[in-house]
DOMARNU-156977 format. One record per residue: x, z, y of N, C-alpha, C in turn. Coordinates in steps of 0.05 Angstrom, whole numbers, plus 5000, padded with zeros to 4 digits. Last residue first. Example, Ala and Ser with C-alpha at 12.3 -4.5 7.8 and 13.67 -1.06 7.14 Angstrom:
# DOMARNU-156977
525751424955527351434979525851575001
526451564886524651564910526451564934
# end
This chain:
# DOMARNU-156977
853460161333852360381316849360391320
857559581327855359721339854559951320
863859271342862159411323859959591337
864358641375864758941374862759061355
862758111369865658181368866258481365
857957771333858557991348861458071346
856957361296858357281321859057521339
853757611257856557511250858057451274
850458191285850657911275853457831271
849558871260850658671280850858391268
843259071233846059041230847058841252
838659521259839359241259842359211256
834359971267836459931246836959641244
832160391321832360131306834760131288
827460741358829760751341829960481326
824960641422824460571393827160581380
824460701478824960941460824160891432
824160271509821660351498821960591479
829560191520827660231542825060351533
831560101469832360331483830360391506
829059601456828659831441829260091455
831259281496828559341498827659561480
836659281479835959411505832959471507
836058971432836959251431836259411456
834458491457832558621438833358921434
838758351488836158381501834258551484
842658271447842958481467840158551479
840758171380840958061408841058301427
839358061316841358201333841658061358
836057821279834957931303836858091322
839357711236838257481252837057581279
840258181209842258101229841257861245
833558451204836158361193837858261215
830359101219830658811220833258731208
825959631236827959521218828059221220
824260141280823959871274826259771257
820560731299822860601286822160301280
815960851327818261011332820860891320
810560491359812260531336814660721346
804660251375806260501382808060571358
805559541361803959781365805760021371
807758971399808459191381806559421384
807058531429804758631415805258861396
811958391449809958481468807458601455
814658191404815458451416813258551434
813357691384811957911371812458171388
816657351413813757291412812257531401
821757551402820657561430817657521430
822257401350822157681357820957721384
822656851354820356961338820057261346
827556841383825056721395822556841379
831157051347830757191372827957091384
831856671306830156901301829457061327
831756001333832956261330830956471324
829355421301829155601323830255881316
829355081257831755111272831655311296
823655171237826055251222828555291240
818855411285820355201271822855291259
815156011270816655841287817955621271
809656461271810956231256812456061277
808257131266808956911283810456721267
803657681258805357471247805957261268
802258371245802358141264804257931253
801958691200800258761223800058521243
802858711130803258571155801058641175
805359281096802959111102803258971129
809259641086809959361083807559181086
808260161100807660091071808159801067
809260191155811160321137810660261107
807459511174807259801175809159911156
810658941204809259081182809259371186
811058351235811158631241809358771218
814557751218812357931214813058211224
815657061220816557321229814057511229
817556511184815356691187816356961196
819855871198820456151194817956321199
820355221167819055421184820055711178
822854551162822754831156821154991175
823253911138822054081159821754361147
# end
């Protein structure tokens, strides 16, 4: 049995919000659970597990800069 811990942290690395999901659940699900509670942010960093079109579009809609590497399954290069 595995679990994943998803965290929103401030610029100093201090956790502000946490979400726990089952191990086989995609990182997108953990991100969706935390996204509605995001504080007023200008930038967000994440790993390739959070690469999803809906997530990137939500960042653009909310004028949040982001640094997310493209996932292994992505066919086109993203900037």
